All heavy atoms as TSV, in Angstrom:
chain	resi	resn	atom	element	x	y	z
A	1	MET	N	N	0.840	-1.168	0.000
A	1	MET	CA	C	0.000	0.000	0.000
A	1	MET	C	C	0.885	1.231	0.000
A	1	MET	O	O	1.952	1.225	0.582
A	1	MET	CB	C	-0.885	0.040	1.255
A	1	MET	CG	C	-1.935	-1.025	1.290
A	1	MET	SD	S	-3.127	-0.909	2.650
A	1	MET	CE	C	-2.393	0.083	3.864
A	2	ARG	N	N	0.378	2.271	-0.673
A	2	ARG	CA	C	1.090	3.546	-0.629
A	2	ARG	C	C	0.101	4.662	-0.924
A	2	ARG	O	O	-0.842	4.498	-1.707
A	2	ARG	CB	C	2.253	3.576	-1.606
A	2	ARG	CG	C	1.806	3.524	-3.047
A	2	ARG	CD	C	2.961	3.547	-4.005
A	2	ARG	NE	N	2.374	3.390	-5.334
A	2	ARG	CZ	C	2.895	3.841	-6.426
A	2	ARG	NH1	N	4.033	4.452	-6.398
A	2	ARG	NH2	N	2.294	3.665	-7.579
A	3	ASP	N	N	0.319	5.812	-0.296
A	3	ASP	CA	C	-0.528	6.972	-0.556
A	3	ASP	C	C	-0.173	7.538	-1.914
A	3	ASP	O	O	0.993	7.562	-2.307
A	3	ASP	CB	C	-0.317	8.029	0.521
A	3	ASP	CG	C	-0.854	7.585	1.868
A	3	ASP	OD1	O	-1.722	6.701	1.887
A	3	ASP	OD2	O	-0.410	8.132	2.883
A	4	THR	N	N	-1.193	7.996	-2.640
A	4	THR	CA	C	-0.967	8.503	-3.980
A	4	THR	C	C	-2.124	9.393	-4.398
A	4	THR	O	O	-3.102	9.546	-3.684
A	4	THR	CB	C	-0.795	7.337	-4.983
A	4	THR	OG1	O	-0.354	7.852	-6.233
A	4	THR	CG2	C	-2.079	6.562	-5.150
A	5	ALA	N	N	-2.008	9.978	-5.572
A	5	ALA	CA	C	-3.076	10.807	-6.143
A	5	ALA	C	C	-3.220	10.438	-7.616
A	5	ALA	O	O	-2.242	10.068	-8.275
A	5	ALA	CB	C	-2.743	12.282	-6.000
A	6	HIS	N	N	-4.439	10.515	-8.106
A	6	HIS	CA	C	-4.714	10.228	-9.509
A	6	HIS	C	C	-5.735	11.232	-10.026
A	6	HIS	O	O	-6.603	11.682	-9.269
A	6	HIS	CB	C	-5.300	8.822	-9.697
A	6	HIS	CG	C	-4.344	7.721	-9.409
A	6	HIS	ND1	N	-3.309	7.385	-10.252
A	6	HIS	CD2	C	-4.264	6.871	-8.364
A	6	HIS	CE1	C	-2.639	6.377	-9.728
A	6	HIS	NE2	N	-3.206	6.046	-8.584
A	7	LYS	N	N	-5.650	11.574	-11.310
A	7	LYS	CA	C	-6.650	12.421	-11.941
A	7	LYS	C	C	-7.533	11.521	-12.805
A	7	LYS	O	O	-7.048	10.850	-13.709
A	7	LYS	CB	C	-5.988	13.497	-12.802
A	7	LYS	CG	C	-6.961	14.529	-13.317
A	7	LYS	CD	C	-6.221	15.680	-13.973
A	7	LYS	CE	C	-7.188	16.808	-14.267
A	7	LYS	NZ	N	-6.459	17.999	-14.740
A	8	LEU	N	N	-8.829	11.480	-12.475
A	8	LEU	CA	C	-9.785	10.645	-13.193
A	8	LEU	C	C	-10.942	11.505	-13.670
A	8	LEU	O	O	-11.565	12.207	-12.864
A	8	LEU	CB	C	-10.313	9.528	-12.285
A	8	LEU	CG	C	-9.265	8.627	-11.640
A	8	LEU	CD1	C	-9.902	7.774	-10.555
A	8	LEU	CD2	C	-8.614	7.769	-12.693
A	9	LEU	N	N	-11.230	11.472	-14.959
A	9	LEU	CA	C	-12.318	12.249	-15.544
A	9	LEU	C	C	-12.240	13.722	-15.160
A	9	LEU	O	O	-13.238	14.372	-14.892
A	9	LEU	CB	C	-13.678	11.673	-15.138
A	9	LEU	CG	C	-13.936	10.223	-15.555
A	9	LEU	CD1	C	-15.250	9.736	-14.971
A	9	LEU	CD2	C	-13.945	10.095	-17.075
A	10	GLY	N	N	-11.007	14.254	-15.087
A	10	GLY	CA	C	-10.803	15.668	-14.802
A	10	GLY	C	C	-10.828	16.034	-13.330
A	10	GLY	O	O	-10.675	17.197	-12.986
A	11	THR	N	N	-10.998	15.073	-12.441
A	11	THR	CA	C	-11.058	15.338	-11.002
A	11	THR	C	C	-9.849	14.717	-10.315
A	11	THR	O	O	-9.492	13.582	-10.587
A	11	THR	CB	C	-12.352	14.748	-10.387
A	11	THR	OG1	O	-13.478	15.321	-11.048
A	11	THR	CG2	C	-12.439	15.049	-8.899
A	12	GLU	N	N	-9.220	15.493	-9.432
A	12	GLU	CA	C	-8.081	14.995	-8.663
A	12	GLU	C	C	-8.586	14.188	-7.474
A	12	GLU	O	O	-9.459	14.645	-6.733
A	12	GLU	CB	C	-7.224	16.158	-8.147
A	12	GLU	CG	C	-6.521	16.932	-9.230
A	12	GLU	CD	C	-5.323	16.203	-9.816
A	12	GLU	OE1	O	-4.774	15.302	-9.162
A	12	GLU	OE2	O	-4.944	16.548	-10.943
A	13	TYR	N	N	-8.033	12.987	-7.300
A	13	TYR	CA	C	-8.378	12.127	-6.174
A	13	TYR	C	C	-7.127	11.819	-5.377
A	13	TYR	O	O	-6.052	11.672	-5.947
A	13	TYR	CB	C	-8.988	10.808	-6.671
A	13	TYR	CG	C	-10.348	10.974	-7.283
A	13	TYR	CD1	C	-10.487	11.270	-8.626
A	13	TYR	CD2	C	-11.495	10.837	-6.506
A	13	TYR	CE1	C	-11.743	11.431	-9.196
A	13	TYR	CE2	C	-12.751	10.995	-7.067
A	13	TYR	CZ	C	-12.867	11.294	-8.410
A	13	TYR	OH	O	-14.116	11.454	-8.959
A	14	VAL	N	N	-7.263	11.733	-4.063
A	14	VAL	CA	C	-6.166	11.304	-3.199
A	14	VAL	C	C	-6.607	10.024	-2.511
A	14	VAL	O	O	-7.785	9.829	-2.230
A	14	VAL	CB	C	-5.790	12.380	-2.157
A	14	VAL	CG1	C	-5.227	13.603	-2.834
A	14	VAL	CG2	C	-6.978	12.747	-1.280
A	15	GLY	N	N	-5.653	9.136	-2.275
A	15	GLY	CA	C	-6.018	7.874	-1.655
A	15	GLY	C	C	-4.830	6.950	-1.549
A	15	GLY	O	O	-3.698	7.396	-1.393
A	16	THR	N	N	-5.115	5.668	-1.706
A	16	THR	CA	C	-4.102	4.637	-1.507
A	16	THR	C	C	-4.136	3.639	-2.652
A	16	THR	O	O	-5.202	3.195	-3.057
A	16	THR	CB	C	-4.364	3.893	-0.182
A	16	THR	OG1	O	-4.410	4.846	0.867
A	16	THR	CG2	C	-3.281	2.881	0.103
A	17	ASP	N	N	-2.957	3.332	-3.181
A	17	ASP	CA	C	-2.814	2.233	-4.135
A	17	ASP	C	C	-2.621	0.954	-3.337
A	17	ASP	O	O	-1.824	0.919	-2.393
A	17	ASP	CB	C	-1.600	2.433	-5.043
A	17	ASP	CG	C	-1.889	3.316	-6.230
A	17	ASP	OD1	O	-3.060	3.432	-6.605
A	17	ASP	OD2	O	-0.934	3.878	-6.791
A	18	HIS	N	N	-3.343	-0.066	-3.700
A	18	HIS	CA	C	-3.218	-1.366	-3.059
A	18	HIS	C	C	-2.699	-2.351	-4.102
A	18	HIS	O	O	-3.230	-2.402	-5.206
A	18	HIS	CB	C	-4.577	-1.865	-2.551
A	18	HIS	CG	C	-5.251	-0.911	-1.623
A	18	HIS	ND1	N	-5.076	-0.960	-0.267
A	18	HIS	CD2	C	-6.086	0.129	-1.864
A	18	HIS	CE1	C	-5.787	-0.001	0.297
A	18	HIS	NE2	N	-6.414	0.664	-0.650
A	19	VAL	N	N	-1.679	-3.096	-3.770
A	19	VAL	CA	C	-1.119	-4.109	-4.658
A	19	VAL	C	C	-1.106	-5.424	-3.883
A	19	VAL	O	O	-0.576	-5.496	-2.778
A	19	VAL	CB	C	0.309	-3.741	-5.111
A	19	VAL	CG1	C	0.867	-4.808	-6.030
A	19	VAL	CG2	C	0.315	-2.371	-5.783
A	20	PHE	N	N	-1.726	-6.441	-4.467
A	20	PHE	CA	C	-1.813	-7.719	-3.770
A	20	PHE	C	C	-2.024	-8.838	-4.777
A	20	PHE	O	O	-2.175	-8.607	-5.964
A	20	PHE	CB	C	-2.933	-7.697	-2.720
A	20	PHE	CG	C	-4.276	-7.290	-3.267
A	20	PHE	CD1	C	-5.198	-8.242	-3.675
A	20	PHE	CD2	C	-4.625	-5.956	-3.365
A	20	PHE	CE1	C	-6.434	-7.874	-4.177
A	20	PHE	CE2	C	-5.860	-5.570	-3.861
A	20	PHE	CZ	C	-6.761	-6.535	-4.269
A	21	ARG	N	N	-2.077	-10.040	-4.285
A	21	ARG	CA	C	-2.372	-11.197	-5.125
A	21	ARG	C	C	-3.743	-11.719	-4.730
A	21	ARG	O	O	-4.078	-11.815	-3.569
A	21	ARG	CB	C	-1.322	-12.283	-4.955
A	21	ARG	CG	C	0.029	-11.871	-5.494
A	21	ARG	CD	C	0.862	-13.069	-5.875
A	21	ARG	NE	N	2.111	-12.654	-6.458
A	21	ARG	CZ	C	2.297	-12.379	-7.742
A	21	ARG	NH1	N	1.292	-12.479	-8.579
A	21	ARG	NH2	N	3.459	-12.003	-8.204
A	22	LEU	N	N	-4.535	-12.057	-5.746
A	22	LEU	CA	C	-5.874	-12.587	-5.528
A	22	LEU	C	C	-5.939	-13.964	-6.173
A	22	LEU	O	O	-6.029	-14.090	-7.389
A	22	LEU	CB	C	-6.913	-11.648	-6.139
A	22	LEU	CG	C	-8.370	-11.998	-5.909
A	22	LEU	CD1	C	-8.690	-11.994	-4.420
A	22	LEU	CD2	C	-9.262	-10.991	-6.628
A	23	ASN	N	N	-5.815	-15.001	-5.366
A	23	ASN	CA	C	-5.770	-16.378	-5.855
A	23	ASN	C	C	-4.696	-16.563	-6.926
A	23	ASN	O	O	-4.906	-17.244	-7.917
A	23	ASN	CB	C	-7.130	-16.814	-6.398
A	23	ASN	CG	C	-8.175	-16.894	-5.319
A	23	ASN	OD1	O	-7.861	-17.205	-4.183
A	23	ASN	ND2	N	-9.409	-16.597	-5.667
A	24	GLY	N	N	-3.586	-15.881	-6.761
A	24	GLY	CA	C	-2.461	-16.023	-7.679
A	24	GLY	C	C	-2.177	-14.793	-8.521
A	24	GLY	O	O	-1.063	-14.289	-8.505
A	25	PRO	N	N	-3.163	-14.272	-9.315
A	25	PRO	CA	C	-2.878	-13.108	-10.161
A	25	PRO	C	C	-2.568	-11.850	-9.348
A	25	PRO	O	O	-3.132	-11.628	-8.279
A	25	PRO	CB	C	-4.164	-12.921	-10.961
A	25	PRO	CG	C	-4.868	-14.221	-10.896
A	25	PRO	CD	C	-4.488	-14.823	-9.580
A	26	HIS	N	N	-1.661	-11.054	-9.899
A	26	HIS	CA	C	-1.272	-9.765	-9.328
A	26	HIS	C	C	-2.400	-8.770	-9.571
A	26	HIS	O	O	-2.870	-8.618	-10.694
A	26	HIS	CB	C	0.022	-9.313	-10.027
A	26	HIS	CG	C	0.527	-7.998	-9.591
A	26	HIS	ND1	N	1.403	-7.867	-8.550
A	26	HIS	CD2	C	0.298	-6.752	-10.062
A	26	HIS	CE1	C	1.693	-6.590	-8.404
A	26	HIS	NE2	N	1.039	-5.898	-9.312
A	27	VAL	N	N	-2.872	-8.073	-8.522
A	27	VAL	CA	C	-3.987	-7.136	-8.633
A	27	VAL	C	C	-3.557	-5.781	-8.081
A	27	VAL	O	O	-2.909	-5.709	-7.037
A	27	VAL	CB	C	-5.214	-7.648	-7.843
A	27	VAL	CG1	C	-6.345	-6.650	-7.892
A	27	VAL	CG2	C	-5.664	-8.996	-8.375
A	28	GLU	N	N	-3.907	-4.703	-8.786
A	28	GLU	CA	C	-3.668	-3.347	-8.305
A	28	GLU	C	C	-5.002	-2.632	-8.233
A	28	GLU	O	O	-5.815	-2.733	-9.151
A	28	GLU	CB	C	-2.731	-2.594	-9.245
A	28	GLU	CG	C	-1.348	-3.201	-9.314
A	28	GLU	CD	C	-0.408	-2.391	-10.188
A	28	GLU	OE1	O	-0.539	-1.152	-10.226
A	28	GLU	OE2	O	0.449	-3.012	-10.837
A	29	ALA	N	N	-5.248	-1.910	-7.144
A	29	ALA	CA	C	-6.506	-1.191	-6.968
A	29	ALA	C	C	-6.217	0.166	-6.338
A	29	ALA	O	O	-5.278	0.318	-5.557
A	29	ALA	CB	C	-7.446	-1.982	-6.077
A	30	PHE	N	N	-7.042	1.158	-6.685
A	30	PHE	CA	C	-6.919	2.490	-6.109
A	30	PHE	C	C	-8.193	2.797	-5.329
A	30	PHE	O	O	-9.296	2.624	-5.835
A	30	PHE	CB	C	-6.715	3.542	-7.199
A	30	PHE	CG	C	-6.754	4.963	-6.691
A	30	PHE	CD1	C	-5.711	5.460	-5.934
A	30	PHE	CD2	C	-7.824	5.791	-6.964
A	30	PHE	CE1	C	-5.734	6.759	-5.455
A	30	PHE	CE2	C	-7.859	7.092	-6.507
A	30	PHE	CZ	C	-6.811	7.582	-5.743
A	31	SER	N	N	-8.037	3.233	-4.107
A	31	SER	CA	C	-9.160	3.637	-3.269
A	31	SER	C	C	-8.928	5.097	-2.915
A	31	SER	O	O	-7.904	5.442	-2.323
A	31	SER	CB	C	-9.191	2.781	-2.008
A	31	SER	OG	O	-10.176	3.260	-1.130
A	32	GLY	N	N	-9.848	5.981	-3.325
A	32	GLY	CA	C	-9.605	7.396	-3.082
A	32	GLY	C	C	-10.856	8.223	-2.976
A	32	GLY	O	O	-11.974	7.742	-3.164
A	33	VAL	N	N	-10.644	9.497	-2.684
A	33	VAL	CA	C	-11.730	10.463	-2.536
A	33	VAL	C	C	-11.315	11.755	-3.245
A	33	VAL	O	O	-10.126	12.066	-3.355
A	33	VAL	CB	C	-12.041	10.712	-1.040
A	33	VAL	CG1	C	-10.886	11.369	-0.322
A	33	VAL	CG2	C	-13.297	11.524	-0.867
A	34	ASP	N	N	-12.299	12.496	-3.733
A	34	ASP	CA	C	-12.067	13.791	-4.374
A	34	ASP	C	C	-11.180	14.637	-3.452
A	34	ASP	O	O	-11.466	14.793	-2.262
A	34	ASP	CB	C	-13.427	14.456	-4.605
A	34	ASP	CG	C	-13.347	15.805	-5.281
A	34	ASP	OD1	O	-12.499	16.635	-4.879
A	34	ASP	OD2	O	-14.149	16.050	-6.181
A	35	GLN	N	N	-10.116	15.196	-4.011
A	35	GLN	CA	C	-9.138	15.939	-3.214
A	35	GLN	C	C	-9.772	17.117	-2.473
A	35	GLN	O	O	-9.444	17.365	-1.304
A	35	GLN	CB	C	-8.002	16.428	-4.108
A	35	GLN	CG	C	-6.857	17.054	-3.360
A	35	GLN	CD	C	-5.707	17.396	-4.285
A	35	GLN	OE1	O	-5.919	17.853	-5.405
A	35	GLN	NE2	N	-4.499	17.160	-3.830
A	36	ALA	N	N	-10.680	17.837	-3.117
A	36	ALA	CA	C	-11.333	18.979	-2.462
A	36	ALA	C	C	-12.165	18.517	-1.268
A	36	ALA	O	O	-12.170	19.167	-0.210
A	36	ALA	CB	C	-12.202	19.733	-3.464
A	37	LEU	N	N	-12.846	17.392	-1.416
A	37	LEU	CA	C	-13.636	16.858	-0.305
A	37	LEU	C	C	-12.731	16.358	0.818
A	37	LEU	O	O	-13.030	16.543	2.000
A	37	LEU	CB	C	-14.541	15.729	-0.794
A	37	LEU	CG	C	-15.634	16.138	-1.774
A	37	LEU	CD1	C	-16.379	14.910	-2.274
A	37	LEU	CD2	C	-16.591	17.134	-1.142
A	38	PHE	N	N	-11.618	15.747	0.446
A	38	PHE	CA	C	-10.664	15.280	1.451
A	38	PHE	C	C	-10.142	16.442	2.286
A	38	PHE	O	O	-10.004	16.330	3.506
A	38	PHE	CB	C	-9.502	14.544	0.776
A	38	PHE	CG	C	-8.474	14.049	1.751
A	38	PHE	CD1	C	-8.703	12.896	2.487
A	38	PHE	CD2	C	-7.293	14.738	1.942
A	38	PHE	CE1	C	-7.758	12.440	3.396
A	38	PHE	CE2	C	-6.350	14.292	2.846
A	38	PHE	CZ	C	-6.579	13.143	3.570
A	39	ARG	N	N	-9.863	17.571	1.634
A	39	ARG	CA	C	-9.368	18.742	2.371
A	39	ARG	C	C	-10.388	19.214	3.402
A	39	ARG	O	O	-10.024	19.620	4.497
A	39	ARG	CB	C	-9.030	19.866	1.399
A	39	ARG	CG	C	-7.751	19.618	0.647
A	39	ARG	CD	C	-7.397	20.799	-0.219
A	39	ARG	NE	N	-6.228	20.506	-1.003
A	39	ARG	CZ	C	-6.023	20.940	-2.225
A	39	ARG	NH1	N	-6.918	21.713	-2.813
A	39	ARG	NH2	N	-4.936	20.624	-2.876
A	40	LEU	N	N	-11.674	19.187	3.028
A	40	LEU	CA	C	-12.714	19.577	3.984
A	40	LEU	C	C	-12.686	18.658	5.199
A	40	LEU	O	O	-12.764	19.130	6.342
A	40	LEU	CB	C	-14.095	19.532	3.321
A	40	LEU	CG	C	-14.374	20.572	2.246
A	40	LEU	CD1	C	-15.722	20.311	1.594
A	40	LEU	CD2	C	-14.321	21.979	2.839
A	41	LEU	N	N	-12.598	17.356	4.961
A	41	LEU	CA	C	-12.554	16.410	6.071
A	41	LEU	C	C	-11.296	16.592	6.918
A	41	LEU	O	O	-11.350	16.518	8.151
A	41	LEU	CB	C	-12.633	14.979	5.553
A	41	LEU	CG	C	-13.980	14.560	4.971
A	41	LEU	CD1	C	-13.875	13.163	4.377
A	41	LEU	CD2	C	-15.072	14.624	6.017
A	42	ALA	N	N	-10.163	16.821	6.255
A	42	ALA	CA	C	-8.903	17.001	6.976
A	42	ALA	C	C	-8.954	18.219	7.889
A	42	ALA	O	O	-8.344	18.228	8.964
A	42	ALA	CB	C	-7.750	17.117	5.985
A	43	ARG	N	N	-9.696	19.245	7.490
A	43	ARG	CA	C	-9.860	20.458	8.314
A	43	ARG	C	C	-10.938	20.283	9.376
A	43	ARG	O	O	-11.126	21.150	10.217
A	43	ARG	CB	C	-10.240	21.653	7.439
A	43	ARG	CG	C	-9.143	22.170	6.560
A	43	ARG	CD	C	-9.472	23.548	6.013
A	43	ARG	NE	N	-10.848	23.680	5.555
A	43	ARG	CZ	C	-11.220	23.963	4.303
A	43	ARG	NH1	N	-10.306	24.153	3.376
A	43	ARG	NH2	N	-12.491	24.080	3.990
A	44	GLY	N	N	-11.698	19.189	9.285
A	44	GLY	CA	C	-12.765	18.971	10.247
A	44	GLY	C	C	-14.077	19.626	9.870
A	44	GLY	O	O	-14.985	19.717	10.697
A	45	ASP	N	N	-14.203	20.088	8.632
A	45	ASP	CA	C	-15.423	20.746	8.160
A	45	ASP	C	C	-16.442	19.709	7.688
A	45	ASP	O	O	-16.804	19.656	6.508
A	45	ASP	CB	C	-15.103	21.719	7.015
A	45	ASP	CG	C	-14.265	22.894	7.469
A	45	ASP	OD1	O	-14.351	23.246	8.660
A	45	ASP	OD2	O	-13.537	23.466	6.634
A	46	VAL	N	N	-16.935	18.909	8.607
A	46	VAL	CA	C	-17.827	17.799	8.272
A	46	VAL	C	C	-19.153	18.305	7.694
A	46	VAL	O	O	-19.661	17.754	6.716
A	46	VAL	CB	C	-18.067	16.895	9.502
A	46	VAL	CG1	C	-19.072	15.800	9.178
A	46	VAL	CG2	C	-16.752	16.301	9.968
A	47	GLU	N	N	-19.709	19.356	8.279
A	47	GLU	CA	C	-20.984	19.881	7.777
A	47	GLU	C	C	-20.842	20.426	6.361
A	47	GLU	O	O	-21.710	20.218	5.513
A	47	GLU	CB	C	-21.549	20.944	8.717
A	47	GLU	CG	C	-22.007	20.381	10.048
A	47	GLU	CD	C	-23.036	19.263	9.890
A	47	GLU	OE1	O	-23.958	19.385	9.063
A	47	GLU	OE2	O	-22.905	18.255	10.608
A	48	GLU	N	N	-19.745	21.132	6.074
A	48	GLU	CA	C	-19.512	21.627	4.716
A	48	GLU	C	C	-19.311	20.467	3.748
A	48	GLU	O	O	-19.807	20.476	2.627
A	48	GLU	CB	C	-18.313	22.567	4.671
A	48	GLU	CG	C	-18.136	23.227	3.309
A	48	GLU	CD	C	-17.010	24.239	3.266
A	48	GLU	OE1	O	-16.438	24.573	4.321
A	48	GLU	OE2	O	-16.702	24.692	2.152
A	49	TYR	N	N	-18.570	19.437	4.191
A	49	TYR	CA	C	-18.376	18.238	3.382
A	49	TYR	C	C	-19.734	17.633	3.012
A	49	TYR	O	O	-19.994	17.343	1.854
A	49	TYR	CB	C	-17.530	17.221	4.155
A	49	TYR	CG	C	-17.520	15.836	3.553
A	49	TYR	CD1	C	-16.625	15.507	2.545
A	49	TYR	CD2	C	-18.418	14.864	3.986
A	49	TYR	CE1	C	-16.614	14.237	1.986
A	49	TYR	CE2	C	-18.422	13.596	3.433
A	49	TYR	CZ	C	-17.519	13.292	2.438
A	49	TYR	OH	O	-17.525	12.030	1.875
A	50	ARG	N	N	-20.597	17.451	3.999
A	50	ARG	CA	C	-21.921	16.880	3.749
A	50	ARG	C	C	-22.726	17.735	2.781
A	50	ARG	O	O	-23.402	17.219	1.896
A	50	ARG	CB	C	-22.675	16.718	5.058
A	50	ARG	CG	C	-22.140	15.612	5.916
A	50	ARG	CD	C	-22.925	15.515	7.200
A	50	ARG	NE	N	-22.413	14.418	8.014
A	50	ARG	CZ	C	-22.617	14.301	9.298
A	50	ARG	NH1	N	-23.336	15.203	9.945
A	50	ARG	NH2	N	-22.123	13.277	9.955
A	51	ALA	N	N	-22.667	19.058	2.952
A	51	ALA	CA	C	-23.409	19.961	2.073
A	51	ALA	C	C	-22.907	19.869	0.636
A	51	ALA	O	O	-23.706	19.815	-0.314
A	51	ALA	CB	C	-23.301	21.399	2.585
A	52	VAL	N	N	-21.596	19.824	0.447
A	52	VAL	CA	C	-21.015	19.754	-0.897
A	52	VAL	C	C	-21.367	18.420	-1.553
A	52	VAL	O	O	-21.752	18.371	-2.727
A	52	VAL	CB	C	-19.482	19.960	-0.852
A	52	VAL	CG1	C	-18.847	19.654	-2.199
A	52	VAL	CG2	C	-19.158	21.373	-0.419
A	53	VAL	N	N	-21.241	17.325	-0.804
A	53	VAL	CA	C	-21.558	16.004	-1.350
A	53	VAL	C	C	-23.034	15.934	-1.721
A	53	VAL	O	O	-23.400	15.469	-2.805
A	53	VAL	CB	C	-21.182	14.888	-0.352
A	53	VAL	CG1	C	-21.759	13.546	-0.783
A	53	VAL	CG2	C	-19.678	14.792	-0.215
A	54	HIS	N	N	-23.888	16.429	-0.858
A	54	HIS	CA	C	-25.324	16.389	-1.128
A	54	HIS	C	C	-25.671	17.237	-2.352
A	54	HIS	O	O	-26.424	16.794	-3.223
A	54	HIS	CB	C	-26.109	16.871	0.087
A	54	HIS	CG	C	-27.586	16.819	-0.100
A	54	HIS	ND1	N	-28.294	15.640	-0.034
A	54	HIS	CD2	C	-28.475	17.797	-0.376
A	54	HIS	CE1	C	-29.570	15.905	-0.268
A	54	HIS	NE2	N	-29.703	17.198	-0.464
A	55	ALA	N	N	-25.095	18.428	-2.449
A	55	ALA	CA	C	-25.388	19.329	-3.572
A	55	ALA	C	C	-24.881	18.764	-4.897
A	55	ALA	O	O	-25.470	19.019	-5.947
A	55	ALA	CB	C	-24.780	20.699	-3.318
A	56	GLY	N	N	-23.791	18.003	-4.871
A	56	GLY	CA	C	-23.193	17.506	-6.103
A	56	GLY	C	C	-23.575	16.094	-6.480
A	56	GLY	O	O	-23.088	15.561	-7.478
A	57	ARG	N	N	-24.459	15.492	-5.728
A	57	ARG	CA	C	-24.750	14.071	-5.978
A	57	ARG	C	C	-25.380	13.804	-7.337
A	57	ARG	O	O	-25.236	12.717	-7.872
A	57	ARG	CB	C	-25.605	13.493	-4.871
A	57	ARG	CG	C	-26.988	14.052	-4.831
A	57	ARG	CD	C	-27.776	13.489	-3.686
A	57	ARG	NE	N	-29.080	14.126	-3.693
A	57	ARG	CZ	C	-30.008	13.894	-2.833
A	57	ARG	NH1	N	-29.786	13.027	-1.869
A	57	ARG	NH2	N	-31.149	14.507	-2.903
A	58	ASP	N	N	-26.059	14.771	-7.922
A	58	ASP	CA	C	-26.660	14.572	-9.240
A	58	ASP	C	C	-25.780	15.064	-10.385
A	58	ASP	O	O	-26.103	14.853	-11.547
A	58	ASP	CB	C	-28.020	15.268	-9.307
A	58	ASP	CG	C	-29.040	14.622	-8.376
A	58	ASP	OD1	O	-28.963	13.387	-8.185
A	58	ASP	OD2	O	-29.898	15.345	-7.843
A	59	THR	N	N	-24.670	15.725	-10.071
A	59	THR	CA	C	-23.813	16.274	-11.119
A	59	THR	C	C	-22.522	15.487	-11.310
A	59	THR	O	O	-21.882	15.621	-12.342
A	59	THR	CB	C	-23.444	17.740	-10.821
A	59	THR	OG1	O	-22.758	17.801	-9.569
A	59	THR	CG2	C	-24.690	18.602	-10.762
A	60	ARG	N	N	-22.143	14.697	-10.334
A	60	ARG	CA	C	-20.914	13.911	-10.470
A	60	ARG	C	C	-21.137	12.785	-11.466
A	60	ARG	O	O	-22.190	12.161	-11.476
A	60	ARG	CB	C	-20.495	13.328	-9.127
A	60	ARG	CG	C	-20.031	14.382	-8.165
A	60	ARG	CD	C	-19.369	13.720	-6.965
A	60	ARG	NE	N	-18.944	14.729	-6.029
A	60	ARG	CZ	C	-17.755	15.309	-6.080
A	60	ARG	NH1	N	-16.899	14.984	-6.997
A	60	ARG	NH2	N	-17.427	16.236	-5.196
A	61	PRO	N	N	-20.116	12.514	-12.288
A	61	PRO	CA	C	-20.281	11.415	-13.248
A	61	PRO	C	C	-20.388	10.071	-12.534
A	61	PRO	O	O	-19.755	9.857	-11.505
A	61	PRO	CB	C	-19.005	11.472	-14.086
A	61	PRO	CG	C	-18.019	12.196	-13.247
A	61	PRO	CD	C	-18.822	13.133	-12.361
A	62	ARG	N	N	-21.194	9.224	-13.080
A	62	ARG	CA	C	-21.305	7.864	-12.539
A	62	ARG	C	C	-20.318	6.998	-13.309
A	62	ARG	O	O	-20.322	6.969	-14.531
A	62	ARG	CB	C	-22.707	7.329	-12.695
A	62	ARG	CG	C	-23.709	8.098	-11.877
A	62	ARG	CD	C	-25.023	7.320	-11.815
A	62	ARG	NE	N	-26.018	8.064	-11.086
A	62	ARG	CZ	C	-26.223	7.950	-9.784
A	62	ARG	NH1	N	-25.482	7.129	-9.087
A	62	ARG	NH2	N	-27.155	8.648	-9.195
A	63	LEU	N	N	-19.474	6.323	-12.583
A	63	LEU	CA	C	-18.479	5.460	-13.213
A	63	LEU	C	C	-19.085	4.083	-13.430
A	63	LEU	O	O	-19.753	3.541	-12.571
A	63	LEU	CB	C	-17.234	5.364	-12.344
A	63	LEU	CG	C	-16.520	6.683	-12.065
A	63	LEU	CD1	C	-15.321	6.439	-11.180
A	63	LEU	CD2	C	-16.104	7.353	-13.343
A	64	THR	N	N	-18.841	3.533	-14.591
A	64	THR	CA	C	-19.299	2.193	-14.885
A	64	THR	C	C	-18.121	1.364	-15.363
A	64	THR	O	O	-17.082	1.896	-15.710
A	64	THR	CB	C	-20.394	2.204	-15.971
A	64	THR	OG1	O	-19.859	2.786	-17.160
A	64	THR	CG2	C	-21.613	2.997	-15.521
A	65	PHE	N	N	-18.292	0.088	-15.391
A	65	PHE	CA	C	-17.247	-0.814	-15.839
A	65	PHE	C	C	-17.107	-0.716	-17.355
A	65	PHE	O	O	-18.087	-0.778	-18.090
A	65	PHE	CB	C	-17.589	-2.240	-15.430
A	65	PHE	CG	C	-16.540	-3.234	-15.817
A	65	PHE	CD1	C	-15.337	-3.274	-15.141
A	65	PHE	CD2	C	-16.748	-4.111	-16.856
A	65	PHE	CE1	C	-14.356	-4.170	-15.488
A	65	PHE	CE2	C	-15.764	-5.007	-17.225
A	65	PHE	CZ	C	-14.573	-5.052	-16.542
A	66	ASP	N	N	-15.897	-0.538	-17.828
A	66	ASP	CA	C	-15.610	-0.456	-19.246
A	66	ASP	C	C	-14.874	-1.731	-19.648
A	66	ASP	O	O	-13.713	-1.924	-19.297
A	66	ASP	CB	C	-14.759	0.777	-19.534
A	66	ASP	CG	C	-14.459	0.951	-21.002
A	66	ASP	OD1	O	-14.794	0.066	-21.824
A	66	ASP	OD2	O	-13.880	1.984	-21.364
A	67	LYS	N	N	-15.533	-2.614	-20.372
A	67	LYS	CA	C	-14.932	-3.904	-20.728
A	67	LYS	C	C	-13.706	-3.789	-21.614
A	67	LYS	O	O	-12.880	-4.671	-21.647
A	67	LYS	CB	C	-15.987	-4.794	-21.415
A	67	LYS	CG	C	-17.078	-5.212	-20.463
A	67	LYS	CD	C	-18.090	-6.101	-21.169
A	67	LYS	CE	C	-19.198	-6.470	-20.209
A	67	LYS	NZ	N	-20.211	-7.315	-20.824
A	68	SER	N	N	-13.563	-2.663	-22.329
A	68	SER	CA	C	-12.396	-2.505	-23.200
A	68	SER	C	C	-11.212	-1.988	-22.415
A	68	SER	O	O	-10.124	-1.925	-22.891
A	68	SER	CB	C	-12.716	-1.559	-24.341
A	68	SER	OG	O	-12.995	-0.258	-23.857
């Protein structure tokens, strides 16, 4: 595991890269949160975080599995 940041669909995310084996094959996964939202949580602005998440819930892109 290591802390890292990635830009996905134009949004910066901060989180952790996980590298492990799953029944033999090597697997890499990223678990993260929008960097702006993370900053709110890091400052302890929980109410502002909730307000921003609630206000943006219909505007954020929905990610789906891309078979290609």
